[in-house]
C-alpha positions in Angstrom: 9.0 11.9 0.6 8.1 9.3 3.2 5.6 6.5 2.8 3.7 5.0 5.7 1.8 1.8 5.3 -0.8 1.1 8.0 -3.1 -1.9 8.2 -6.5 -0.8 9.5 -9.0 -3.6 9.9 -12.1 -1.3 10.3 -12.2 1.0 7.3 -14.3 3.5 9.3 -11.2 4.3 11.2 -9.5 5.8 8.1 -11.1 9.1 8.9 -9.3 9.2 12.2 -6.1 8.6 10.4 -6.8 11.5 8.1 -7.5 13.8 11.0 -4.3 12.7 12.8 -2.1 13.3 9.7 -3.9 16.7 9.3 -2.7 17.8 12.7 0.9 17.3 11.5 0.2 19.8 8.7 1.5 17.3 6.2 0.0 16.6 2.7 -1.2 13.1 2.7 -3.2 10.7 0.7 -5.1 7.8 2.2 -6.0 5.0 -0.2 -7.3 1.5 0.2 -5.2 -1.6 -0.6 -7.3 -2.3 -3.7 -6.9 1.2 -5.0 -3.1 1.1 -4.4 -2.8 -2.3 -6.1 -4.9 -1.1 -9.1 -2.7 2.1 -9.5 0.5 0.1 -9.3 -0.8 -2.4 -12.0 -1.7 0.5 -14.2 1.7 2.0 -13.8 3.4 -1.3 -14.7 1.2 -1.7 -17.7 2.1 1.8 -18.9 5.8 0.9 -18.6 5.1 -2.2 -20.7 5.8 -4.7 -17.9 3.9 -7.8 -17.1 2.3 -8.1 -13.7 0.6 -10.8 -11.7 -1.0 -11.2 -8.3 0.7 -13.2 -5.6 -1.0 -15.1 -2.9 -0.1 -13.8 0.6 2.1 -16.9 1.1 4.0 -16.2 -2.1 4.4 -12.6 -1.3 5.8 -13.4 2.1 8.2 -15.9 0.5 9.4 -13.3 -2.0 9.9 -10.6 0.7 11.8 -13.1 2.9 14.2 -13.8 0.0 15.0 -10.1 0.0 15.5 -9.9 3.8 12.1 -8.5 4.8 10.3 -10.4 7.5 6.5 -9.9 7.7 
């Protein structure tokens, strides 16, 4: 399985993304950032882990520590 993360400023353009992926005959799910975040928090809570929200600056700092430049 492959995961693609795309930042779309205008949410109305998500329908275009769905159509494009449909032309590839691939099964795909398009969800908003908020929905994804909520589902990940729910999964962490089910596993009994604690979770917290990071500011964008904190997130970039944590990613940079792990060798990922944003």
